[in-house]
Structures are given as structure tokens and as C-alpha cells.
C-alpha positions as CSV (number, residue, x, y, z in Angstrom):
1,M,10.6,2.7,-3.1
2,L,12.1,5.6,-4.0
3,I,15.5,4.1,-3.6
4,D,14.4,1.4,-6.0
5,A,12.8,3.9,-8.9
6,T,15.7,6.2,-8.4
7,D,19.0,3.9,-8.0
8,G,21.0,3.0,-11.1
9,E,21.7,4.3,-14.2
10,N,19.3,5.3,-16.8
11,C,16.3,5.5,-13.2
12,E,14.1,8.3,-12.4
13,T,15.7,11.9,-10.5
14,V,14.1,12.0,-7.0
15,M,11.8,15.3,-9.0
16,E,11.0,13.0,-12.1
17,F,9.4,10.0,-9.5
18,W,7.5,12.6,-6.7
19,K,6.1,13.9,-10.0
20,N,5.0,9.9,-11.2
21,Y,4.0,9.1,-7.5
22,N,0.3,8.7,-7.3
23,L,-3.0,7.4,-4.8
24,R,-1.8,3.7,-5.5
25,M,1.4,3.8,-4.6
26,A,0.7,6.0,-1.5
27,I,-1.7,3.3,-0.6
28,N,0.8,1.0,-1.1
29,N,3.3,2.2,1.4
30,I,0.4,2.5,4.1
31,V,-0.5,-0.9,3.9
32,E,3.5,-2.1,3.7
33,A,4.7,0.1,6.7
34,W,0.5,-0.4,8.9
35,N,2.2,-4.3,8.3
36,D,5.2,-3.1,10.2
37,V,3.4,-1.4,13.5
38,S,3.6,-3.6,16.2
39,K,1.5,-4.7,18.9
40,R,3.8,-3.1,21.4
41,C,3.9,-0.2,19.4
42,L,0.1,0.3,19.5
43,H,0.2,0.0,23.0
44,R,2.5,2.8,23.1
45,V,0.2,5.1,21.2
46,W,-2.2,4.4,22.8
47,R,-0.7,5.5,26.0
48,K,-0.7,8.9,25.2
49,L,-4.3,9.5,24.2
50,I,-5.9,7.9,26.1
51,P,-4.0,6.7,29.6
52,D,-6.4,5.4,32.1
53,L,-7.4,2.9,29.9
54,I,-3.8,1.6,29.7
55,C,-2.2,-0.7,32.1
56,D,1.3,-1.7,32.3
57,F,2.6,0.4,30.2
58,K,6.7,0.4,29.5
59,D,8.5,3.2,28.6
60,F,10.6,3.1,25.4
61,E,14.0,1.4,24.6
62,P,16.6,3.7,25.4
63,S,17.8,5.7,22.5
64,A,20.0,3.1,21.2
65,Q,17.1,2.0,18.2
66,I,16.4,6.0,17.6
67,C,20.2,6.7,16.7
68,E,20.0,3.4,14.6
69,I,17.1,4.5,12.7
70,T,18.7,8.1,12.4
71,E,21.5,7.0,10.6
72,S,19.9,5.4,8.6
73,C,17.7,8.3,7.7
74,V,21.2,9.9,6.6
75,Q,22.4,7.2,4.5
76,L,19.3,7.2,2.4
77,A,19.1,11.0,2.3
78,N,23.1,10.4,0.8
79,R,22.4,8.1,-2.0
80,L,19.4,9.9,-2.8
81,G,22.1,12.6,-3.7
82,F,21.5,14.8,-0.7
83,E,24.6,14.8,0.3
84,G,24.4,18.0,2.4
85,V,22.1,16.0,4.9
86,E,24.2,14.9,8.4
87,Y,22.8,13.6,11.6
88,Q,22.1,16.8,13.0
89,D,19.4,17.6,10.4
90,I,17.2,14.9,11.8
91,E,17.8,15.2,14.7
92,D,16.4,18.3,14.7
93,I,13.3,17.4,12.6
94,L,12.8,14.4,14.7
95,S,12.7,16.6,18.2
96,C,11.1,19.5,16.7
97,Q,7.9,20.3,18.9
98,P,5.4,22.9,17.6
99,D,4.2,25.1,19.7
100,E,0.0,24.4,20.5
101,L,-2.8,26.3,18.8
102,T,-4.4,29.3,20.5
103,T,-8.3,29.0,20.5
104,E,-8.4,31.5,17.8
105,E,-6.3,29.4,15.8
106,L,-8.3,26.5,15.8
107,Q,-11.4,28.5,15.1
108,E,-9.6,29.7,11.9
109,L,-8.8,26.3,11.1
110,S,-12.1,25.2,11.4
111,V,-13.4,27.7,9.5
112,A,-11.3,27.0,6.9
113,G,-11.9,22.8,6.9
114,E,-15.6,24.1,6.3
115,A,-15.1,26.1,3.5
116,E,-13.3,23.9,1.8
117,G,-15.3,20.9,2.8
118,R,-18.5,23.1,1.3
119,E,-16.0,23.5,-2.3
120,E,-15.4,19.8,-2.5
121,D,-19.1,19.2,-2.3
122,D,-19.4,21.3,-5.2
123,E,-17.1,19.4,-7.0
124,N,-18.3,16.4,-6.3
125,Q,-21.7,17.4,-7.4
126,E,-20.4,18.7,-10.4
127,V,-18.6,15.5,-11.8
128,P,-19.9,13.0,-12.1
129,P,-18.7,9.7,-10.4
130,P,-15.9,7.6,-12.3
131,P,-17.8,4.5,-13.8
132,P,-16.7,1.3,-11.4
133,R,-13.5,-0.9,-11.9
134,Q,-14.2,-4.0,-14.1
135,M,-12.8,-7.2,-15.0
136,T,-13.9,-9.9,-16.8
137,T,-13.5,-13.1,-16.4
138,A,-11.3,-14.2,-19.6
139,E,-9.3,-10.8,-18.7
140,L,-9.2,-12.1,-14.9
141,S,-7.8,-15.6,-16.6
142,D,-5.3,-14.0,-19.0
143,T,-3.5,-11.7,-16.6
144,L,-3.0,-14.7,-14.2
145,E,-1.6,-17.1,-16.9
146,T,0.6,-14.8,-18.4
147,I,1.9,-14.4,-14.4
148,E,2.6,-17.7,-13.7
149,Q,4.1,-18.3,-17.2
150,R,6.6,-15.6,-15.9
151,L,7.1,-16.9,-12.6
152,Q,7.9,-20.1,-14.7
153,W,10.4,-18.5,-16.5
154,L,12.1,-17.0,-13.3
155,E,12.3,-20.5,-12.0
156,D,13.6,-22.1,-14.7
157,N,16.3,-18.9,-15.5
158,D,17.3,-18.0,-12.3
159,C,20.8,-19.7,-11.3
160,N,19.4,-19.5,-7.5
161,A,17.0,-21.8,-7.2
162,E,16.3,-21.1,-3.3
163,R,15.5,-17.1,-4.1
164,S,13.4,-17.8,-7.3
165,G,11.8,-20.0,-5.0
166,K,11.1,-18.5,-2.1
167,T,10.0,-15.6,-4.4
168,T,7.2,-17.3,-6.9
169,R,5.7,-18.5,-4.0
170,S,5.6,-15.5,-1.7
171,I,3.3,-13.8,-5.4
172,R,1.7,-17.3,-5.7
173,A,0.4,-16.8,-2.7
174,C,-0.3,-13.5,-3.1
175,L,-2.4,-14.4,-6.1
176,E,-4.3,-17.2,-4.1
177,P,-7.7,-14.6,-3.9
178,N,-7.9,-13.9,-7.3
179,K,-7.5,-17.4,-8.3
180,Q,-10.2,-18.6,-5.7
181,L,-12.7,-15.7,-7.8
182,L,-11.8,-17.1,-11.1
183,Y,-12.6,-20.3,-9.6
184,E,-16.0,-19.3,-8.5
185,R,-16.8,-17.9,-11.5
186,M,-15.9,-20.4,-13.9
187,R,-17.9,-23.1,-11.1
188,L,-20.7,-20.3,-11.5
189,K,-20.3,-20.2,-15.1
190,N,-20.4,-23.9,-15.6
191,T,-23.6,-24.5,-13.5
192,E,-25.3,-22.2,-15.5
193,R,-24.2,-23.9,-18.5
194,D,-25.7,-26.9,-17.4
195,S,-28.8,-25.6,-16.2
196,F,-29.5,-24.2,-19.9
197,H,-28.8,-27.6,-21.1
198,K,-30.9,-29.5,-18.6
199,L,-33.6,-27.2,-19.4
200,K,-33.4,-27.6,-23.7
201,T,-33.3,-31.3,-23.2
202,Q,-35.9,-31.3,-21.5
203,A,-37.6,-28.5,-23.1
204,R,-37.0,-30.9,-26.5
205,R,-38.6,-34.5,-24.9
206,S,-41.8,-32.4,-24.3
């Protein structure tokens, strides 16, 4: 995301990107990262937390993959304008082992956390909750129609049919829950309208 936003002419700087970075973007990053977490990786994590319950544990692969990832981090940093970042800098960060907190430090953190929690509670009581987000059937229909038009334009104008086809199929698959929601709303609306006309007809006959 950072590379896409800052790579090229007339794009944001790194500082501008972080100033515009919001909670929704962070959540999307977390979702994408979580989807890349494998079962094997989770197994290794739980081995550190509850070693008595993890069986058949296999140690991590040799450091070749870590070296490759570290080199990728260096290249990304250089692309973003941090030419001074070197391989050793990333290694130093990854190998950093913080000292364990003392009892006194843990108590201080606990007290600070409780105080911060009380402040947040006070703020929440003073600020009214935001209104729930709403999406009308018309807005949903218009949005899906607009997206479909742009996807059709992409298919019609992209010189690489395989690329555009793969892209549009993926987007349409992601939109299936929204299409299903629209279908259910329209069906409910039609059912209510038919029931109204039926009652109106019966009233006229009587």
C-alpha cells in the first residue's frame, strides 16, 4: 500500500501518506496480513505460548528465507527514499530482545492503563455515539451498477484480455455478498408490494 501510494510522479510523500493513513486502511492491512498467516505459522506461535499442548513441533526453516525477507525490507526502504537503510540495520531490529519488565514496571503500566481506561470512559460518556451507517437499496443498486460499468469498460479496453478477465472476476466475486443483499432487499420489496395490492383488491371486492 505504501509503495503504491508513493511510487511514481505526482504521488504522495511518505510523510503525506502517514498523515492520511486512517483506521480503515489499517484494518484492511491487518486483514490482508492475517490471510497470509498459515496454519504452520500459528502452530509455531502457540508452541511459544503453550508448549505443553503443542505436539509434533518442527523448528523453523534455515535462515535462507529470513535473509530473503530482510533483503526485501532493505529494497523497500530504499525505494521509499531511505537510501541509508542497510541490511545490518534490519537485522539489528529483528534481533532486538527487550529486557523483561520488573515487578515495579509492570505495576506502573497497570496503573497507567487503568487511568487511561477511566479517561476513555469519561470521554465516551461525554461524546454521543455516531449514528449507525446506513445504505439504502437505491444507493446499493447504483453503486453496484457503476462498478459493473467500470468493469465492463476495463474488459472492453484492456489489450490484455487475460489480465482484465482475472481482475474483473476477482472483483465480481468480492461483490457477491453485496449483490445477494440487494437481491434479498428487492425480493422483500416485491413481496410487500404484492401483499399490498392483494389486500387492496380484496378490500375493493368486499
